[in-house]
N, CA, C and O atoms as a CHARMM CRD file, in Angstrom:
* protein
*
  336
    1    1 MET  N      0.81600  -1.18700   0.00000 PROA 1      0.00000
    2    1 MET  CA     0.00000   0.00000   0.00000 PROA 1      0.00000
    3    1 MET  C      0.86200   1.25500   0.00000 PROA 1      0.00000
    4    1 MET  O      0.55800   2.20200  -0.72500 PROA 1      0.00000
    5    2 ASN  N      1.92300   1.28900   0.78800 PROA 2      0.00000
    6    2 ASN  CA     2.77500   2.47200   0.84100 PROA 2      0.00000
    7    2 ASN  C      3.40100   2.77400  -0.51900 PROA 2      0.00000
    8    2 ASN  O      3.61500   3.93900  -0.85500 PROA 2      0.00000
    9    3 ASP  N      3.69800   1.72300  -1.31200 PROA 3      0.00000
   10    3 ASP  CA     4.25100   1.94200  -2.65200 PROA 3      0.00000
   11    3 ASP  C      3.26100   2.68400  -3.53200 PROA 3      0.00000
   12    3 ASP  O      3.64700   3.57000  -4.29400 PROA 3      0.00000
   13    4 TYR  N      1.98300   2.32800  -3.43100 PROA 4      0.00000
   14    4 TYR  CA     0.94700   3.02600  -4.20100 PROA 4      0.00000
   15    4 TYR  C      0.83100   4.47700  -3.77600 PROA 4      0.00000
   16    4 TYR  O      0.68800   5.36700  -4.61500 PROA 4      0.00000
   17    5 LEU  N      0.89300   4.71700  -2.48000 PROA 5      0.00000
   18    5 LEU  CA     0.81600   6.08900  -1.97800 PROA 5      0.00000
   19    5 LEU  C      2.00600   6.91200  -2.47500 PROA 5      0.00000
   20    5 LEU  O      1.85600   8.09000  -2.80000 PROA 5      0.00000
   21    6 LYS  N      3.18300   6.29400  -2.53300 PROA 6      0.00000
   22    6 LYS  CA     4.36200   6.99500  -3.03600 PROA 6      0.00000
   23    6 LYS  C      4.19400   7.34100  -4.50700 PROA 6      0.00000
   24    6 LYS  O      4.60300   8.41800  -4.94100 PROA 6      0.00000
   25    7 GLU  N      3.59700   6.43800  -5.27800 PROA 7      0.00000
   26    7 GLU  CA     3.33100   6.71300  -6.69700 PROA 7      0.00000
   27    7 GLU  C      2.34600   7.87300  -6.84600 PROA 7      0.00000
   28    7 GLU  O      2.52200   8.74800  -7.69400 PROA 7      0.00000
   29    8 ILE  N      1.31900   7.86300  -6.01900 PROA 8      0.00000
   30    8 ILE  CA     0.33100   8.94700  -6.05100 PROA 8      0.00000
   31    8 ILE  C      1.00400  10.28000  -5.72600 PROA 8      0.00000
   32    8 ILE  O      0.72200  11.29400  -6.36400 PROA 8      0.00000
   33    9 ALA  N      1.88700  10.27400  -4.74100 PROA 9      0.00000
   34    9 ALA  CA     2.58900  11.49500  -4.36000 PROA 9      0.00000
   35    9 ALA  C      3.40400  12.03400  -5.53100 PROA 9      0.00000
   36    9 ALA  O      3.41300  13.24100  -5.77500 PROA 9      0.00000
   37   10 VAL  N      4.08300  11.15800  -6.25000 PROA 10     0.00000
   38   10 VAL  CA     4.88100  11.58400  -7.39600 PROA 10     0.00000
   39   10 VAL  C      3.98700  12.18400  -8.46900 PROA 10     0.00000
   40   10 VAL  O      4.27700  13.26200  -8.98900 PROA 10     0.00000
   41   11 VAL  N      2.89800  11.49300  -8.80400 PROA 11     0.00000
   42   11 VAL  CA     1.97800  11.96500  -9.84000 PROA 11     0.00000
   43   11 VAL  C      1.37800  13.32100  -9.47100 PROA 11     0.00000
   44   11 VAL  O      1.19000  14.18000 -10.33200 PROA 11     0.00000
   45   12 CYS  N      1.07900  13.50500  -8.18700 PROA 12     0.00000
   46   12 CYS  CA     0.43500  14.74700  -7.73200 PROA 12     0.00000
   47   12 CYS  C      1.43500  15.84400  -7.38300 PROA 12     0.00000
   48   12 CYS  O      1.04000  16.96200  -7.05100 PROA 12     0.00000
   49   13 GLY  N      2.71900  15.53200  -7.45400 PROA 13     0.00000
   50   13 GLY  CA     3.73400  16.53300  -7.12900 PROA 13     0.00000
   51   13 GLY  C      3.84300  16.82700  -5.65100 PROA 13     0.00000
   52   13 GLY  O      4.21100  17.93600  -5.26500 PROA 13     0.00000
   53   14 ILE  N      3.52900  15.85000  -4.81800 PROA 14     0.00000
   54   14 ILE  CA     3.60900  16.01400  -3.36400 PROA 14     0.00000
   55   14 ILE  C      5.00400  15.59800  -2.91300 PROA 14     0.00000
   56   14 ILE  O      5.45200  14.48600  -3.19400 PROA 14     0.00000
   57   15 ASP  N      5.69300  16.50800  -2.20600 PROA 15     0.00000
   58   15 ASP  CA     7.05700  16.23700  -1.76400 PROA 15     0.00000
   59   15 ASP  C      7.12000  15.38200  -0.50600 PROA 15     0.00000
   60   15 ASP  O      8.13300  14.72700  -0.25800 PROA 15     0.00000
   61   16 LYS  N      6.07300  15.37700   0.27900 PROA 16     0.00000
   62   16 LYS  CA     6.04400  14.62300   1.53100 PROA 16     0.00000
   63   16 LYS  C      5.97000  13.12400   1.24900 PROA 16     0.00000
   64   16 LYS  O      5.29100  12.69400   0.31700 PROA 16     0.00000
   65   17 VAL  N      6.66500  12.33800   2.05200 PROA 17     0.00000
   66   17 VAL  CA     6.61100  10.88400   1.90700 PROA 17     0.00000
   67   17 VAL  C      5.26400  10.41400   2.44400 PROA 17     0.00000
   68   17 VAL  O      4.96600  10.59600   3.62500 PROA 17     0.00000
   69   18 LEU  N      4.45400   9.81400   1.58600 PROA 18     0.00000
   70   18 LEU  CA     3.13400   9.34000   1.99200 PROA 18     0.00000
   71   18 LEU  C      3.22000   7.88200   2.41600 PROA 18     0.00000
   72   18 LEU  O      3.81500   7.04500   1.73700 PROA 18     0.00000
   73   19 THR  N      2.60800   7.60600   3.55900 PROA 19     0.00000
   74   19 THR  CA     2.51300   6.24000   4.07700 PROA 19     0.00000
   75   19 THR  C      1.08700   6.02800   4.56100 PROA 19     0.00000
   76   19 THR  O      0.30800   6.97700   4.64300 PROA 19     0.00000
   77   20 SER  N      0.74700   4.79900   4.87800 PROA 20     0.00000
   78   20 SER  CA    -0.59900   4.54400   5.40100 PROA 20     0.00000
   79   20 SER  C     -0.79900   5.28000   6.72600 PROA 20     0.00000
   80   20 SER  O     -1.90500   5.72700   7.02900 PROA 20     0.00000
   81   21 HSD  N      0.26400   5.40500   7.50900 PROA 21     0.00000
   82   21 HSD  CA     0.16300   6.13700   8.77800 PROA 21     0.00000
   83   21 HSD  C     -0.16400   7.61100   8.51600 PROA 21     0.00000
   84   21 HSD  O     -1.04100   8.17700   9.16800 PROA 21     0.00000
   85   22 VAL  N      0.53500   8.22700   7.57300 PROA 22     0.00000
   86   22 VAL  CA     0.28100   9.62200   7.22800 PROA 22     0.00000
   87   22 VAL  C     -1.15000   9.77400   6.70100 PROA 22     0.00000
   88   22 VAL  O     -1.83700  10.74100   7.02800 PROA 22     0.00000
   89   23 ALA  N     -1.58900   8.81900   5.89000 PROA 23     0.00000
   90   23 ALA  CA    -2.94700   8.87600   5.33400 PROA 23     0.00000
   91   23 ALA  C     -3.99600   8.80000   6.43800 PROA 23     0.00000
   92   23 ALA  O     -4.96800   9.55500   6.41600 PROA 23     0.00000
   93   24 ARG  N     -3.81800   7.90900   7.39400 PROA 24     0.00000
   94   24 ARG  CA    -4.76700   7.78300   8.50800 PROA 24     0.00000
   95   24 ARG  C     -4.77300   9.05400   9.35400 PROA 24     0.00000
   96   24 ARG  O     -5.83100   9.52800   9.76900 PROA 24     0.00000
   97   25 HSD  N     -3.58900   9.59800   9.60500 PROA 25     0.00000
   98   25 HSD  CA    -3.47900  10.81600  10.40200 PROA 25     0.00000
   99   25 HSD  C     -4.18300  11.97800   9.68300 PROA 25     0.00000
  100   25 HSD  O     -4.91700  12.74400  10.30700 PROA 25     0.00000
  101   26 THR  N     -3.95600  12.10000   8.38900 PROA 26     0.00000
  102   26 THR  CA    -4.59200  13.15300   7.60500 PROA 26     0.00000
  103   26 THR  C     -6.10500  12.97800   7.60000 PROA 26     0.00000
  104   26 THR  O     -6.85100  13.94400   7.75600 PROA 26     0.00000
  105   27 PHE  N     -6.54800  11.74300   7.41900 PROA 27     0.00000
  106   27 PHE  CA    -7.98300  11.46600   7.44700 PROA 27     0.00000
  107   27 PHE  C     -8.57400  11.88500   8.78600 PROA 27     0.00000
  108   27 PHE  O     -9.61800  12.53500   8.83100 PROA 27     0.00000
  109   28 ALA  N     -7.90700  11.51400   9.87500 PROA 28     0.00000
  110   28 ALA  CA    -8.42500  11.79800  11.21200 PROA 28     0.00000
  111   28 ALA  C     -8.47300  13.29200  11.50500 PROA 28     0.00000
  112   28 ALA  O     -9.44900  13.78100  12.07400 PROA 28     0.00000
  113   29 THR  N     -7.44000  14.01200  11.12700 PROA 29     0.00000
  114   29 THR  CA    -7.38700  15.42600  11.49300 PROA 29     0.00000
  115   29 THR  C     -8.02800  16.32800  10.45000 PROA 29     0.00000
  116   29 THR  O     -8.98000  17.04700  10.75300 PROA 29     0.00000
  117   30 THR  N     -7.52100  16.29600   9.24100 PROA 30     0.00000
  118   30 THR  CA    -7.93100  17.25200   8.21400 PROA 30     0.00000
  119   30 THR  C     -9.29700  16.94900   7.62600 PROA 30     0.00000
  120   30 THR  O    -10.09900  17.85800   7.41100 PROA 30     0.00000
  121   31 ILE  N     -9.56400  15.68900   7.36800 PROA 31     0.00000
  122   31 ILE  CA   -10.80900  15.34100   6.69000 PROA 31     0.00000
  123   31 ILE  C    -11.97500  15.24300   7.66500 PROA 31     0.00000
  124   31 ILE  O    -13.07000  15.70800   7.35200 PROA 31     0.00000
  125   32 THR  N    -11.77400  14.66000   8.81800 PROA 32     0.00000
  126   32 THR  CA   -12.91400  14.44900   9.71200 PROA 32     0.00000
  127   32 THR  C    -13.01200  15.49900  10.82000 PROA 32     0.00000
  128   32 THR  O    -13.97200  16.26900  10.85000 PROA 32     0.00000
  129   33 LEU  N    -12.04900  15.54100  11.71600 PROA 33     0.00000
  130   33 LEU  CA   -12.14800  16.43000  12.87300 PROA 33     0.00000
  131   33 LEU  C    -12.27000  17.89500  12.47000 PROA 33     0.00000
  132   33 LEU  O    -13.07400  18.62900  13.04500 PROA 33     0.00000
  133   34 GLN  N    -11.49400  18.31900  11.50400 PROA 34     0.00000
  134   34 GLN  CA   -11.54200  19.72200  11.08900 PROA 34     0.00000
  135   34 GLN  C    -12.86600  20.06000  10.41200 PROA 34     0.00000
  136   34 GLN  O    -13.21100  21.23400  10.27500 PROA 34     0.00000
  137   35 ASN  N    -13.59900  19.05500   9.99400 PROA 35     0.00000
  138   35 ASN  CA   -14.89700  19.28600   9.35400 PROA 35     0.00000
  139   35 ASN  C    -16.06500  18.94000  10.27200 PROA 35     0.00000
  140   35 ASN  O    -17.18600  18.72500   9.81200 PROA 35     0.00000
  141   36 GLY  N    -15.79200  18.88800  11.57200 PROA 36     0.00000
  142   36 GLY  CA   -16.85900  18.76900  12.54900 PROA 36     0.00000
  143   36 GLY  C    -17.33500  17.36900  12.88200 PROA 36     0.00000
  144   36 GLY  O    -18.34600  17.21500  13.56600 PROA 36     0.00000
  145   37 VAL  N    -16.63100  16.34000  12.41600 PROA 37     0.00000
  146   37 VAL  CA   -17.03400  14.97000  12.74800 PROA 37     0.00000
  147   37 VAL  C    -16.60100  14.69900  14.19800 PROA 37     0.00000
  148   37 VAL  O    -15.43700  14.91000  14.53800 PROA 37     0.00000
  149   38 PRO  N    -17.50900  14.23900  15.04100 PROA 38     0.00000
  150   38 PRO  CA   -17.15600  13.96800  16.44500 PROA 38     0.00000
  151   38 PRO  C    -16.06300  12.90900  16.55600 PROA 38     0.00000
  152   38 PRO  O    -16.00200  11.97800  15.75200 PROA 38     0.00000
  153   39 ILE  N    -15.21300  13.05900  17.54900 PROA 39     0.00000
  154   39 ILE  CA   -14.08300  12.14200  17.72400 PROA 39     0.00000
  155   39 ILE  C    -14.56300  10.70200  17.94600 PROA 39     0.00000
  156   39 ILE  O    -13.86300   9.74900  17.60100 PROA 39     0.00000
  157   40 GLU  N    -15.76800  10.55000  18.52700 PROA 40     0.00000
  158   40 GLU  CA   -16.30800   9.19700  18.71700 PROA 40     0.00000
  159   40 GLU  C    -16.55300   8.52500  17.36500 PROA 40     0.00000
  160   40 GLU  O    -16.29700   7.33200  17.20400 PROA 40     0.00000
  161   41 SER  N    -17.04100   9.28100  16.41200 PROA 41     0.00000
  162   41 SER  CA   -17.26500   8.74300  15.06900 PROA 41     0.00000
  163   41 SER  C    -15.94200   8.44300  14.37400 PROA 41     0.00000
  164   41 SER  O    -15.79600   7.41200  13.71800 PROA 41     0.00000
  165   42 VAL  N    -14.98600   9.34400  14.52200 PROA 42     0.00000
  166   42 VAL  CA   -13.66900   9.13600  13.91900 PROA 42     0.00000
  167   42 VAL  C    -13.04700   7.85900  14.48000 PROA 42     0.00000
  168   42 VAL  O    -12.44500   7.07500  13.74600 PROA 42     0.00000
  169   43 SER  N    -13.20000   7.66200  15.77500 PROA 43     0.00000
  170   43 SER  CA   -12.66500   6.47000  16.42800 PROA 43     0.00000
  171   43 SER  C    -13.22800   5.19900  15.79100 PROA 43     0.00000
  172   43 SER  O    -12.49100   4.25400  15.51000 PROA 43     0.00000
  173   44 LYS  N    -14.53300   5.18900  15.56900 PROA 44     0.00000
  174   44 LYS  CA   -15.17800   4.03800  14.92700 PROA 44     0.00000
  175   44 LYS  C    -14.68100   3.86700  13.49600 PROA 44     0.00000
  176   44 LYS  O    -14.40300   2.75100  13.05800 PROA 44     0.00000
  177   45 MET  N    -14.56800   4.99100  12.76100 PROA 45     0.00000
  178   45 MET  CA   -14.10600   4.93200  11.37400 PROA 45     0.00000
  179   45 MET  C    -12.70500   4.35000  11.25900 PROA 45     0.00000
  180   45 MET  O    -12.39300   3.63100  10.30900 PROA 45     0.00000
  181   46 LEU  N    -11.86000   4.67300  12.24400 PROA 46     0.00000
  182   46 LEU  CA   -10.48900   4.17400  12.22900 PROA 46     0.00000
  183   46 LEU  C    -10.37600   2.76200  12.80000 PROA 46     0.00000
  184   46 LEU  O     -9.30500   2.15600  12.75800 PROA 46     0.00000
  185   47 GLY  N    -11.48000   2.24100  13.33100 PROA 47     0.00000
  186   47 GLY  CA   -11.47300   0.89200  13.87800 PROA 47     0.00000
  187   47 GLY  C    -10.86000   0.78000  15.25500 PROA 47     0.00000
  188   47 GLY  O    -10.43400  -0.30200  15.65700 PROA 47     0.00000
  189   48 HSD  N    -10.80800   1.87800  15.98300 PROA 48     0.00000
  190   48 HSD  CA   -10.25800   1.85300  17.33500 PROA 48     0.00000
  191   48 HSD  C    -11.32300   1.36000  18.31100 PROA 48     0.00000
  192   48 HSD  O    -12.47700   1.78200  18.23400 PROA 48     0.00000
  193   49 THR  N    -10.94800   0.47900  19.21800 PROA 49     0.00000
  194   49 THR  CA   -11.87900   0.00900  20.23800 PROA 49     0.00000
  195   49 THR  C    -11.87000   0.91800  21.45900 PROA 49     0.00000
  196   49 THR  O    -12.80000   0.89300  22.26400 PROA 49     0.00000
  197   50 ASN  N    -10.82300   1.71700  21.59500 PROA 50     0.00000
  198   50 ASN  CA   -10.70300   2.63300  22.72100 PROA 50     0.00000
  199   50 ASN  C    -10.48700   4.04200  22.18200 PROA 50     0.00000
  200   50 ASN  O     -9.56400   4.27100  21.40000 PROA 50     0.00000
  201   51 ILE  N    -11.32000   4.97800  22.58800 PROA 51     0.00000
  202   51 ILE  CA   -11.21600   6.35300  22.08200 PROA 51     0.00000
  203   51 ILE  C     -9.88800   6.99800  22.46600 PROA 51     0.00000
  204   51 ILE  O     -9.45400   7.94100  21.80500 PROA 51     0.00000
  205   52 ARG  N     -9.24500   6.51800  23.50300 PROA 52     0.00000
  206   52 ARG  CA    -7.93800   7.05900  23.89000 PROA 52     0.00000
  207   52 ARG  C     -6.91300   6.86500  22.77400 PROA 52     0.00000
  208   52 ARG  O     -6.02700   7.69800  22.58400 PROA 52     0.00000
  209   53 THR  N     -7.03700   5.77600  22.05000 PROA 53     0.00000
  210   53 THR  CA    -6.15000   5.54200  20.91100 PROA 53     0.00000
  211   53 THR  C     -6.34500   6.63500  19.87500 PROA 53     0.00000
  212   53 THR  O     -5.37500   7.14200  19.31200 PROA 53     0.00000
  213   54 THR  N     -7.58700   6.99500  19.62200 PROA 54     0.00000
  214   54 THR  CA    -7.90200   8.03200  18.64100 PROA 54     0.00000
  215   54 THR  C     -7.38900   9.37900  19.11800 PROA 54     0.00000
  216   54 THR  O     -6.87400  10.16400  18.32200 PROA 54     0.00000
  217   55 GLN  N     -7.52100   9.65300  20.40200 PROA 55     0.00000
  218   55 GLN  CA    -7.06300  10.93000  20.94900 PROA 55     0.00000
  219   55 GLN  C     -5.55600  11.08600  20.78800 PROA 55     0.00000
  220   55 GLN  O     -5.06800  12.18900  20.54300 PROA 55     0.00000
  221   56 ILE  N     -4.82900  10.00400  20.92100 PROA 56     0.00000
  222   56 ILE  CA    -3.38000  10.04700  20.72900 PROA 56     0.00000
  223   56 ILE  C     -3.06600  10.17900  19.24800 PROA 56     0.00000
  224   56 ILE  O     -2.20700  10.96400  18.84600 PROA 56     0.00000
  225   57 TYR  N     -3.76600   9.40900  18.45600 PROA 57     0.00000
  226   57 TYR  CA    -3.50200   9.30900  17.02600 PROA 57     0.00000
  227   57 TYR  C     -3.86300  10.57300  16.26700 PROA 57     0.00000
  228   57 TYR  O     -3.12600  10.99000  15.37300 PROA 57     0.00000
  229   58 ALA  N     -4.97600  11.18100  16.60900 PROA 58     0.00000
  230   58 ALA  CA    -5.48900  12.33000  15.85900 PROA 58     0.00000
  231   58 ALA  C     -5.34500  13.59000  16.68400 PROA 58     0.00000
  232   58 ALA  O     -6.15700  13.85500  17.57100 PROA 58     0.00000
  233   59 LYS  N     -4.32200  14.36400  16.39700 PROA 59     0.00000
  234   59 LYS  CA    -4.13900  15.61700  17.13700 PROA 59     0.00000
  235   59 LYS  C     -5.23900  16.59400  16.74200 PROA 59     0.00000
  236   59 LYS  O     -5.63300  16.67200  15.57900 PROA 59     0.00000
  237   60 ILE  N     -5.71500  17.32100  17.71300 PROA 60     0.00000
  238   60 ILE  CA    -6.72900  18.34300  17.45600 PROA 60     0.00000
  239   60 ILE  C     -6.00700  19.60100  16.98700 PROA 60     0.00000
  240   60 ILE  O     -5.13500  20.12800  17.67700 PROA 60     0.00000
  241   61 LEU  N     -6.37400  20.05800  15.83400 PROA 61     0.00000
  242   61 LEU  CA    -5.72400  21.23000  15.26800 PROA 61     0.00000
  243   61 LEU  C     -6.17300  22.49400  15.98800 PROA 61     0.00000
  244   61 LEU  O     -7.33300  22.61200  16.38100 PROA 61     0.00000
  245   62 ASP  N     -5.25500  23.43400  16.15900 PROA 62     0.00000
  246   62 ASP  CA    -5.57600  24.71300  16.80500 PROA 62     0.00000
  247   62 ASP  C     -6.72800  25.40600  16.09700 PROA 62     0.00000
  248   62 ASP  O     -7.56100  26.04600  16.73900 PROA 62     0.00000
  249   63 LEU  N     -6.77700  25.28300  14.78200 PROA 63     0.00000
  250   63 LEU  CA    -7.86000  25.88900  14.02000 PROA 63     0.00000
  251   63 LEU  C     -9.20400  25.31700  14.44100 PROA 63     0.00000
  252   63 LEU  O    -10.17900  26.05800  14.57100 PROA 63     0.00000
  253   64 LYS  N     -9.26600  24.02100  14.65200 PROA 64     0.00000
  254   64 LYS  CA   -10.51000  23.36400  15.06000 PROA 64     0.00000
  255   64 LYS  C    -10.94200  23.88100  16.42700 PROA 64     0.00000
  256   64 LYS  O    -12.12400  24.16000  16.62900 PROA 64     0.00000
  257   65 VAL  N    -10.03600  24.01200  17.34400 PROA 65     0.00000
  258   65 VAL  CA   -10.35800  24.51600  18.68100 PROA 65     0.00000
  259   65 VAL  C    -10.88900  25.94200  18.57300 PROA 65     0.00000
  260   65 VAL  O    -11.87800  26.29000  19.21800 PROA 65     0.00000
  261   66 SER  N    -10.23800  26.75800  17.76600 PROA 66     0.00000
  262   66 SER  CA   -10.68900  28.13700  17.58400 PROA 66     0.00000
  263   66 SER  C    -12.09200  28.18100  16.98400 PROA 66     0.00000
  264   66 SER  O    -12.92900  28.97000  17.42200 PROA 66     0.00000
  265   67 GLU  N    -12.35300  27.33400  15.98000 PROA 67     0.00000
  266   67 GLU  CA   -13.68600  27.28000  15.36400 PROA 67     0.00000
  267   67 GLU  C    -14.73900  26.84000  16.37400 PROA 67     0.00000
  268   67 GLU  O    -15.84400  27.38100  16.40000 PROA 67     0.00000
  269   68 ASP  N    -14.39800  25.86500  17.19900 PROA 68     0.00000
  270   68 ASP  CA   -15.33700  25.37800  18.20700 PROA 68     0.00000
  271   68 ASP  C    -15.64800  26.46900  19.22900 PROA 68     0.00000
  272   68 ASP  O    -16.79400  26.61300  19.65500 PROA 68     0.00000
  273   69 MET  N    -14.63800  27.23100  19.62100 PROA 69     0.00000
  274   69 MET  CA   -14.85700  28.31500  20.58000 PROA 69     0.00000
  275   69 MET  C    -15.74200  29.40300  19.97200 PROA 69     0.00000
  276   69 MET  O    -16.59800  29.95500  20.66300 PROA 69     0.00000
  277   70 GLN  N    -15.54900  29.71900  18.69000 PROA 70     0.00000
  278   70 GLN  CA   -16.39100  30.71700  18.02700 PROA 70     0.00000
  279   70 GLN  C    -17.84000  30.22500  17.94000 PROA 70     0.00000
  280   70 GLN  O    -18.77700  30.99600  18.14800 PROA 70     0.00000
  281   71 ALA  N    -18.01500  28.93900  17.63100 PROA 71     0.00000
  282   71 ALA  CA   -19.36700  28.37300  17.55500 PROA 71     0.00000
  283   71 ALA  C    -20.04200  28.42300  18.92200 PROA 71     0.00000
  284   71 ALA  O    -21.22100  28.76100  19.02600 PROA 71     0.00000
  285   72 LEU  N    -19.29800  28.08700  19.96000 PROA 72     0.00000
  286   72 LEU  CA   -19.83300  28.14400  21.32000 PROA 72     0.00000
  287   72 LEU  C    -20.21500  29.57700  21.68300 PROA 72     0.00000
  288   72 LEU  O    -21.27400  29.81600  22.26200 PROA 72     0.00000
  289   73 LYS  N    -19.35400  30.51800  21.34300 PROA 73     0.00000
  290   73 LYS  CA   -19.63600  31.92900  21.61500 PROA 73     0.00000
  291   73 LYS  C    -20.94700  32.34700  20.94200 PROA 73     0.00000
  292   73 LYS  O    -21.76100  33.04300  21.54800 PROA 73     0.00000
  293   74 GLY  N    -21.14600  31.92600  19.70300 PROA 74     0.00000
  294   74 GLY  CA   -22.37000  32.25100  18.98300 PROA 74     0.00000
  295   74 GLY  C    -23.60300  31.64500  19.62900 PROA 74     0.00000
  296   74 GLY  O    -24.63500  32.30300  19.75600 PROA 74     0.00000
  297   75 ARG  N    -23.49000  30.37500  20.04000 PROA 75     0.00000
  298   75 ARG  CA   -24.63600  29.71700  20.68900 PROA 75     0.00000
  299   75 ARG  C    -24.97400  30.38200  22.01800 PROA 75     0.00000
  300   75 ARG  O    -26.14700  30.57500  22.33700 PROA 75     0.00000
  301   76 LEU  N    -23.96100  30.73000  22.78500 PROA 76     0.00000
  302   76 LEU  CA   -24.18400  31.38900  24.07700 PROA 76     0.00000
  303   76 LEU  C    -24.79800  32.77400  23.87100 PROA 76     0.00000
  304   76 LEU  O    -25.67200  33.18700  24.63300 PROA 76     0.00000
  305   77 ALA  N    -24.34100  33.49100  22.83900 PROA 77     0.00000
  306   77 ALA  CA   -24.87900  34.82100  22.56600 PROA 77     0.00000
  307   77 ALA  C    -26.35500  34.73300  22.20600 PROA 77     0.00000
  308   77 ALA  O    -27.13800  35.59600  22.60200 PROA 77     0.00000
  309   78 LYS  N    -26.74300  33.71800  21.47200 PROA 78     0.00000
  310   78 LYS  CA   -28.16400  33.53600  21.11400 PROA 78     0.00000
  311   78 LYS  C    -29.00400  33.28300  22.34300 PROA 78     0.00000
  312   78 LYS  O    -30.12000  33.78900  22.45500 PROA 78     0.00000
  313   79 LYS  N    -28.46700  32.49300  23.27700 PROA 79     0.00000
  314   79 LYS  CA   -29.21800  32.16900  24.50200 PROA 79     0.00000
  315   79 LYS  C    -29.39100  33.38200  25.40500 PROA 79     0.00000
  316   79 LYS  O    -30.42300  33.53800  26.05800 PROA 79     0.00000
  317   80 THR  N    -28.37300  34.23900  25.43700 PROA 80     0.00000
  318   80 THR  CA   -28.42100  35.40100  26.33600 PROA 80     0.00000
  319   80 THR  C    -28.90900  36.65600  25.64100 PROA 80     0.00000
  320   80 THR  O    -29.18500  37.66500  26.29000 PROA 80     0.00000
  321   81 GLY  N    -29.01800  36.59600  24.30800 PROA 81     0.00000
  322   81 GLY  CA   -29.49900  37.74800  23.55400 PROA 81     0.00000
  323   81 GLY  C    -28.44200  38.81800  23.34400 PROA 81     0.00000
  324   81 GLY  O    -28.77900  39.96700  23.05700 PROA 81     0.00000
  325   82 THR  N    -27.15500  38.45900  23.48400 PROA 82     0.00000
  326   82 THR  CA   -26.06900  39.40400  23.24700 PROA 82     0.00000
  327   82 THR  C    -25.28300  38.96200  22.03500 PROA 82     0.00000
  328   82 THR  O    -25.32600  37.79400  21.64700 PROA 82     0.00000
  329   83 ASP  N    -24.56200  39.90200  21.43500 PROA 83     0.00000
  330   83 ASP  CA   -23.76000  39.58500  20.25900 PROA 83     0.00000
  331   83 ASP  C    -22.27900  39.84500  20.46600 PROA 83     0.00000
  332   83 ASP  O    -21.57200  40.03400  19.47600 PROA 83     0.00000
  333   84 HSD  N    -21.77500  39.86700  21.66500 PROA 84     0.00000
  334   84 HSD  CA   -20.35000  40.16300  21.86400 PROA 84     0.00000
  335   84 HSD  C    -19.65800  39.06000  22.54300 PROA 84     0.00000
  336   84 HSD  O    -18.45500  39.14400  22.78800 PROA 84     0.00000
């Protein structure tokens, strides 16, 4: 599988060495978590039986945390009737 990923990287002009580990990490962080998929779902998608494995495997991006805080701020503002 890693050989196929390396071929894809060459065809696409990607300088990074692609491996199945890199692909899983990218899937967990960039494709799922950054797009709002709950970590419990990501854990199931990756076939982890323990969510702690997913928490170690899939780092939460600072951007995701910032987006979540902005969403929370918006929800709280709606409940209290304030916009700041």
